[in-house]
Structures are given as C-alpha cells and as structure tokens.
C-alpha positions in Angstrom: 0.0 0.0 0.0 2.9 2.4 0.8 4.5 1.7 -2.6 1.2 2.3 -4.4 0.6 5.5 -2.5 4.2 6.7 -3.4 3.7 6.0 -7.1 0.3 7.8 -7.1 1.8 10.8 -5.3 4.7 11.0 -7.8 2.2 10.9 -10.7 0.0 13.6 -9.1 3.0 15.9 -8.7 3.6 16.1 -12.5 2.2 19.3 -13.9 -0.8 19.0 -16.2 1.0 20.6 -19.1 3.7 17.9 -18.9 1.2 15.1 -18.9 -0.4 16.6 -22.1 3.1 17.1 -23.6 4.2 13.5 -22.8 1.0 12.1 -24.3 1.3 14.0 -27.6 5.0 13.3 -27.8 4.4 9.6 -27.4 1.7 9.6 -30.0 4.1 11.3 -32.5 7.0 9.0 -31.7 4.8 5.9 -32.1 3.5 7.1 -35.5 -0.1 7.9 -34.5 0.6 11.3 -36.0 3.1 11.5 -38.9 4.6 14.3 -41.0 1.9 16.7 -42.2 -0.8 15.5 -39.8 -2.6 18.2 -37.7 -2.8 17.6 -34.0 -6.2 18.1 -32.3 -7.2 21.7 -31.8 -6.6 23.4 -28.5 -10.3 23.2 -27.6 -10.3 19.4 -28.3 -7.1 18.9 -26.2 -8.7 20.9 -23.4 -11.8 18.6 -23.5 -9.8 15.3 -23.7 -7.4 16.2 -20.9 -9.7 18.3 -18.8 -7.2 21.2 -18.7 -7.3 24.9 -19.6 -6.1 26.5 -22.8 -2.9 28.0 -21.2 -2.0 24.5 -20.1 -2.5 23.1 -23.6 -0.5 26.0 -25.2 2.4 25.3 -22.8 2.5 21.7 -23.9 2.3 22.6 -27.5 5.1 25.2 -27.1 7.3 22.5 -25.7 6.7 20.3 -28.7 7.3 23.3 -31.0 10.6 24.2 -29.3 11.8 20.6 -29.6 11.0 20.4 -33.3 8.1 17.9 -33.2 5.6 20.4 -34.6 5.3 23.6 -36.5 2.5 26.1 -36.2 0.6 27.2 -39.3 -2.0 30.0 -39.1 -5.4 28.6 -40.0 -4.3 25.0 -39.6 -2.9 24.6 -36.1 -0.1 22.4 -34.9 1.4 20.4 -37.8 3.7 17.4 -37.2 7.2 17.8 -38.7 9.4 15.2 -40.3 12.1 13.8 -38.1 15.6 14.7 -39.1 17.5 12.3 -41.2 20.5 10.5 -39.8 21.0 9.6 -36.2 20.3 12.4 -33.7 23.0 11.6 -31.3 24.2 15.2 -31.6 20.8 16.7 -30.7 19.0 17.6 -27.5 16.1 15.2 -28.3 18.3 12.1 -28.1 18.8 9.0 -30.2 15.4 7.3 -29.6 13.5 10.3 -30.8 15.5 10.6 -34.0 15.8 7.0 -34.9 12.4 5.7 -33.5 11.9 3.1 -30.8 11.0 0.4 -33.3 14.4 0.7 -35.1 16.6 1.0 -32.0 17.7 -1.7 -29.6 19.5 -0.8 -26.3 21.5 -3.5 -24.6 22.9 -2.9 -21.1 26.5 -4.1 -20.8 27.1 -2.9 -17.3 23.9 -2.1 -15.3 23.7 1.2 -13.2 25.8 1.1 -10.1 27.1 3.8 -7.7 30.9 4.3 -7.6 33.5 7.1 -7.1 34.3 9.4 -10.0 37.5 8.5 -11.9 40.4 10.6 -10.6 41.4 11.7 -14.1 37.9 12.5 -15.3 37.9 14.4 -18.6 35.4 17.1 -17.5 35.9 19.4 -14.4 33.6 18.3 -11.6 32.1 20.4 -8.8 32.9 19.5 -5.1 29.3 18.3 -4.7 29.6 16.0 -7.6 32.8 14.5 -6.3 31.5 14.1 -2.8 28.3 12.4 -4.0 29.9 9.9 -6.3 28.3 8.9 -9.7 25.9 6.4 -11.1 27.9 4.5 -13.9 26.6 2.2 -16.6 27.5 1.0 -20.1 25.2 0.3 -23.1 25.4 -0.9 -26.7 22.8 0.6 -29.1 21.9 -1.1 -32.3 20.1 0.6 -35.2 18.2 -1.9 -37.5 20.2 -4.7 -35.7 23.6 -3.1 -36.5 25.7 -2.1 -33.5 26.3 1.6 -33.9 27.1 3.1 -30.4 28.9 2.0 -27.3 27.9 4.4 -24.6 29.5 5.0 -21.2 27.4 7.2 -18.9 28.1 9.0 -15.6 25.2 10.5 -13.7 25.8 12.5 -10.5 24.4 10.4 -7.6 22.3 13.4 -6.5 18.5 13.0 -5.8 17.9 10.1 -8.3 16.0 7.7 -6.0 15.9 4.0 -7.1 17.8 4.8 -10.4 20.1 1.9 -10.0 17.1 -0.5 -9.9 15.7 0.8 -13.1 15.7 -1.4 -16.2 17.4 0.5 -19.0 17.1 -2.3 -21.6 15.5 -0.9 -24.7 14.8 2.4 -22.9 15.7 6.0 -23.7 17.8 7.6 -21.0 16.5 11.0 -21.9 12.9 9.8 -21.5 13.7 8.0 -18.2 15.1 11.2 -16.7 12.4 13.4 -18.1 9.4 11.2 -17.1 10.6 10.0 -13.7 12.8 12.8 -12.4 11.6 15.8 -14.5 15.1 16.3 -15.7 15.3 17.7 -19.3 18.4 18.2 -21.4 18.9 21.9 -22.1 22.4 22.1 -23.7 25.4 19.9 -24.7 29.1 20.5 -24.7 30.8 18.0 -27.0 34.3 17.1 -28.0 34.6 15.0 -31.1 37.6 13.1 -32.5 38.4 10.0 -34.6 40.3 7.0 -33.2 40.9 3.4 -34.1 38.8 0.7 -32.4 40.6 -1.2 -29.6 39.7 -4.7 -28.6 36.7 -3.8 -26.4 35.2 -1.5 -29.1 35.8 -4.2 -31.7 33.8 -6.6 -29.6 30.9 -4.3 -28.7 30.5 -2.8 -32.2 31.4 -5.9 -34.1 34.1 -4.2 -36.2 37.5 -5.4 -37.3 40.8 -4.2 -35.9 41.8 -0.6 -36.4 38.3 0.3 -37.8 37.9 4.2 -37.6 35.5 5.2 -34.9 34.0 8.6 -34.0 34.5 9.3 -30.3 32.4 11.9 -28.5 33.0 13.2 -25.0 29.8 14.9 -23.8 28.7 17.1 -20.9 24.9 17.5 -20.9 23.3 20.5 -19.1 19.9 20.1 -17.6 17.0 22.1 -16.3 17.9 21.0 -12.7 20.2 23.5 -11.0 23.8 22.4 -10.8 23.0 19.0 -12.3 24.9 17.9 -15.4 25.7 14.4 -16.6 28.4 13.0 -18.8 28.7 10.4 -21.6 31.5 9.0 -23.7 30.3 7.5 -27.0 32.1 5.3 -29.5 30.2 5.5 -32.9 30.6 3.3 -35.9 29.4 5.5 -38.7 30.1 3.4 -41.8 26.3 3.0 -42.5 24.8 5.8 -40.5 25.7 9.5 -40.4 25.4 11.6 -37.3 23.0 14.5 -37.3 21.1 16.7 -34.9 19.3 20.0 -34.3 20.3 22.3 -31.4 
C-alpha cells in the first residue's frame, strides 16, 4: 500500500502541461501522427485532458521548441518530419531521432554507484565529487547493427531508485524526463576520430583498427547544478550523425 501511494503521489506531482506534452510526444513518436498530420485543436485537447487553454498551449510550445511540430495559421499544430541520420548530436536524443522500433539498447554494465575517476575528462564540482556517480554502459543497435557503445556517468544526487531501473531498450532522456523531471537543455561536445581497440571491436562488431568517432559529452539540464556525462564510440560506416540544437 505504501509503494502504491508513493507511485500515485509521484504521478500527481507532475504538472498537467507535462502530462499533455508526454501524451502528444508519445503519439508522435509511435507514429499515430506522422509528418503533415494536424494535432487536435486546443479546444479538443482541453476537453480530452480536462485542462485549460494555457495548459495546452504550454504543452504545444514544448513540442514546437523541440521540433516535433510547426504552427501554421489557419491549420494549427502540424507534425514535422524527423531529421535524417542519427540524432546523437541533438537535444532530443537518439530514440526520438531513430524511432523506438528501429533501436535496440543492450545494457552491458547495469547502473551502479561508484566514485568518480580521478582523471575524469570534465571538471567536476565539489558536490559531484562528494556524491559519487551512477555508472553504466550500453550498446545501441540501429536496425540490428551495433552503432554506439555508450559509457554514462550521472551524479548520484537525488535520483532515487535509479540503480534498480531497467534501461534495456529504454531511452535515458525519456527516463530522466518522465521519472525525475530532468530535461536536457544544452550539450558541450568534444569529437575526434580514433581506431577501435579490442573492447570496441567486440561491442560494435568491427575489425581491428576500424575508424571510430569518439564523443565526450557534458549535458546540461534544467535542474540547477545537475549535469551528466557520456562517452560514446560511434561506428558511422552505414549511418551519419546529425542533430538539431
């Protein structure tokens, strides 16, 4: 009963505009609405979700700012085409750009709490160092081809039960947004080319010395003083990298 009450309390704490936004975003990502389709009118959305027009407009503004829709006078909110390529360079994340049906996420090392590396590439705050990090590794396949090996570090700050979450075939951006109201607002990226070592060869199923794109990323969020970090090894022989900032 306590667990159920806790879950209900968490759901009730989500603002109404975010619930509308999450529902519409899910419908677009799942293909219920495709490029050129017009979303229900503001009045219809108000009736369906039992919310006010300002609430609906705030949800639509979020979709507009993230590139899911464009607004046309006389028509309303029109669904936009997703960008070509793989949106690993964008704020919307890989799942949004590729589509859940085409993307498989395999967890190599499940989330666990550990100290930060002493020689970490990015400068950390004292609070980050003192709190430790949540570390995990994933391999991501696009149309059954291994394309990314991803090492992620989250600050172990106010992320209850994160280490018990199943990240298999899940979007990290969606998990943070839906469960912790953490949204990506900016990215600092360092990109370089390198040759695949033995681990990368195994994870990405490539031959020795295959050229790999390596990204070191610091991701800013809407939570004050909360950033997280990822190191990605990308095999781009069949897929280019793209994104919209």
